[in-house]
C-alpha positions in Angstrom: -16.8 -1.2 -12.5 -14.5 0.6 -10.1 -11.3 -1.2 -9.2 -11.9 -1.4 -5.4 -15.7 -2.0 -5.5 -16.6 -4.6 -2.9 -13.3 -4.2 -1.1 -13.0 -3.4 2.7 -10.1 -1.1 3.3 -8.9 0.0 6.8 -6.6 3.1 7.1 -5.1 4.2 10.4 -4.1 7.8 10.9 -6.7 8.8 8.3 -7.6 12.3 9.5 -4.8 14.2 7.6 -1.8 14.0 5.4 -0.9 10.7 3.8 -3.7 8.8 5.5 -6.4 11.2 4.2 -5.1 11.3 0.7 -4.9 7.5 0.6 -8.4 7.1 2.0 -9.8 9.4 -0.7 -8.0 7.4 -3.4 -9.7 4.2 -2.3 -13.1 6.0 -1.9 -13.0 7.2 -5.5 -12.5 3.6 -6.6 -15.5 2.3 -4.7 -13.9 0.8 -1.6 -15.8 0.5 1.7 -13.6 2.4 4.2 -12.8 2.0 7.8 -11.0 5.1 9.0 -9.1 5.6 12.2 -7.8 8.6 14.2 -7.0 9.1 17.9 -10.4 10.9 18.3 -13.4 10.2 16.1 -14.1 13.9 16.0 -10.9 14.4 14.0 -12.4 12.4 11.2 -15.3 14.8 10.4 -13.5 16.3 7.4 -12.5 13.1 5.8 -15.9 11.6 6.5 -17.6 14.4 4.5 -15.0 14.1 1.7 -15.5 10.3 1.4 -19.2 10.7 1.2 -18.9 13.4 -1.4 -16.6 11.4 -3.8 -18.2 8.0 -3.3 -21.7 8.4 -1.9 -20.8 5.9 0.8 -20.4 6.5 4.5 -17.1 5.2 6.0 -16.9 3.5 9.4 -15.2 5.9 11.8 -13.1 4.5 14.6 -11.6 6.8 17.2 -9.0 4.9 19.2 -5.3 5.1 20.1 -3.4 2.7 17.9 -0.9 2.0 20.6 -3.6 0.6 22.9 -3.8 -3.2 22.3 -7.2 -3.5 24.0 -8.7 -0.8 21.8 -7.2 -2.3 18.7 -8.6 -5.7 19.6 -12.1 -4.2 20.3 -12.0 -2.4 17.0 -11.3 -5.6 15.1 -14.1 -7.4 16.9 -16.4 -4.7 15.8 -15.3 -4.9 12.2 -15.5 -8.7 12.2 -19.1 -8.5 13.3 -20.0 -5.9 10.7 -18.1 -7.2 7.6 -16.7 -10.7 8.4 -13.7 -9.8 6.1 -10.9 -7.3 5.4 -9.1 -6.9 2.1 -6.6 -4.1 2.7 -4.9 -2.8 5.9 -2.9 0.4 5.7 -0.9 1.0 8.8 -0.2 4.7 8.5 -0.6 6.1 12.0 2.6 7.3 13.6 4.4 10.1 15.5 7.6 12.0 14.8 9.4 13.0 18.0 13.0 14.3 17.6 15.5 14.1 20.4 19.3 13.8 20.6 20.5 10.5 21.9 21.8 12.0 25.1 18.4 13.6 25.9 16.2 10.6 25.1 14.0 9.6 28.1 12.6 6.1 28.6 9.1 7.6 28.4 9.7 9.1 25.0 11.2 5.9 23.6 8.2 3.9 24.9 5.8 6.4 23.4 7.5 6.3 20.0 7.7 2.5 19.8 4.2 2.0 21.1 2.7 4.2 18.4 5.1 3.4 15.5 5.9 -0.2 16.0 3.7 -2.1 18.5 0.6 -0.7 16.8 1.7 -2.0 13.4 2.3 -5.5 14.9 -1.2 -5.5 16.6 -3.0 -4.4 13.4 -1.1 -6.9 11.3 -1.9 -9.7 13.7 -5.7 -9.1 13.7 -5.9 -8.1 10.1 -4.2 -11.3 8.9 -6.7 -13.4 10.8 -9.6 -11.7 8.9 -7.8 -11.9 5.6 -6.8 -15.6 6.0 -10.5 -16.6 5.9 -10.6 -15.6 2.2 -7.0 -16.5 1.4 -6.2 -13.1 0.1 -5.3 -9.6 1.4 -2.8 -6.8 1.3 -1.1 -5.1 4.3 0.9 -1.9 3.6 3.0 -0.4 6.4 4.3 3.1 6.4 7.9 3.4 7.4 10.2 6.3 6.5 13.5 7.1 4.7 14.8 7.7 8.2 14.2 4.0 9.0 16.4 3.1 6.0 19.2 5.6 6.3 19.0 7.2 9.7 19.3 10.8 10.7 20.9 12.8 13.6 18.5 13.7 16.3 16.2 10.9 15.4 17.6 7.7 17.0 14.3 6.5 18.5 12.2 7.6 15.5 14.6 6.0 13.0 14.8 2.8 15.1 11.0 2.6 15.2 10.7 3.0 11.5 13.5 0.5 10.9 11.5 -1.9 13.1 8.5 -1.4 10.9 10.6 -2.6 8.0 11.8 -5.7 9.9 8.2 -6.5 10.9 7.1 -6.1 7.4 9.7 -8.5 5.9 9.1 -11.1 8.6 5.3 -10.9 8.2 5.6 -11.2 4.4 7.3 -14.5 4.7 4.9 -15.8 7.4 1.7 -14.7 5.6 2.5 -15.5 2.0 1.3 -19.1 2.2 -2.1 -17.7 3.3 -2.3 -15.5 0.2 -1.6 -12.3 2.2 0.9 -9.8 0.8 2.8 -7.5 3.2 4.8 -4.5 1.9 6.2 -1.2 3.3 6.7 2.2 1.9 9.5 4.6 3.0 8.4 8.2 2.3 11.0 11.0 2.3 10.1 14.7 2.7 6.4 14.9 2.1 4.1 18.0 2.3 2.2 17.2 5.5 1.5 18.9 8.8 4.8 17.5 10.2 6.7 19.6 7.6 5.0 22.8 8.8 6.5 22.3 12.3 10.0 22.7 11.0 12.1 25.9 11.3 12.8 27.7 8.0 16.5 26.6 8.3 15.7 22.9 8.6 13.0 23.1 5.9 15.5 24.6 3.5 18.2 22.1 4.4 15.9 19.1 3.8 14.6 20.6 0.5 18.1 21.1 -0.7 18.9 17.4 -0.1 16.2 16.3 -2.6 17.4 15.6 -6.1 14.0 16.4 -7.6 14.2 19.8 -5.8 10.6 19.6 -4.4 8.5 18.1 -1.7 6.4 15.0 -2.4 2.7 15.2 -2.0 0.5 13.0 0.1 -1.3 12.0 -3.1 2.0 10.7 -4.6 2.5 8.5 -1.6 -1.2 7.4 -1.7 -0.7 6.2 -5.3 2.0 3.8 -4.3 -0.1 2.5 -1.4 -3.0 2.1 -3.8 -0.8 0.1 -6.2 0.4 -2.2 -3.5 -3.2 -2.9 -2.4 -4.4 -3.5 -6.0 -4.4 -6.5 -8.2 -1.6 -4.8 -10.2 0.7 -5.8 -7.4 -0.7 -9.4 -7.0 2.9 -10.9 -7.0 4.5 -8.2 -4.9 5.3 -9.0 -1.3 8.1 -8.3 1.2 9.2 -5.1 -0.5 10.1 -1.7 0.8 9.5 1.1 -1.7 11.1 4.5 -1.2 9.1 7.5 -2.2 11.6 10.3 -1.7 12.4 12.1 -5.0 16.1 11.1 -4.7 16.5 12.5 -1.2 19.8 12.2 0.6 19.9 12.0 4.4 
């Protein structure tokens, strides 16, 4: 029997990068998947890949994670369809760089709405579904920048630090209900975000990694999978760095 057979797993930001790699990992182990992206059309590729590796069709949800009404509506839909949720992976997020002196209120609001408020909304509704069965695992994707900071990323770093704070508080609150809450803090991972960097910035960041290479989305997905699995049944309130010894 596959390790995730019979489990309902929800992954936000599943159309590419870490989200897509994570979704495929769960699919291979028999999970029933709920996959989110801002537009449902962006999920066509992962939809086909999941069907190929598992033979099961995922539920595709196109909505903006920062919209509390859309989040609530999506959870109502899933409640009607499955009546349960076993794993929630809050992966969706945006990376917007700006020097402190150039930060606009609009950009700060955008970053926090997508990176922080969305995590809180999803944890709130996910925990209600999980509490009915007295079990569940929530994994929030933070960043090494949320732990150590970085110049030009005050708002982004603050948002990812807030994800850690929300994770630690939710872990304490939800533990009596049998729900585990953990976070991961990836470093320099080979995703579409990396491709946007100038060659100079790319080389600088690569040089700061003690293992002298980028991490892969699959390597991040393996840690997420571990935290969701029974192998981590006594693990909650933790923040796990996945950075190859990166120095910021």
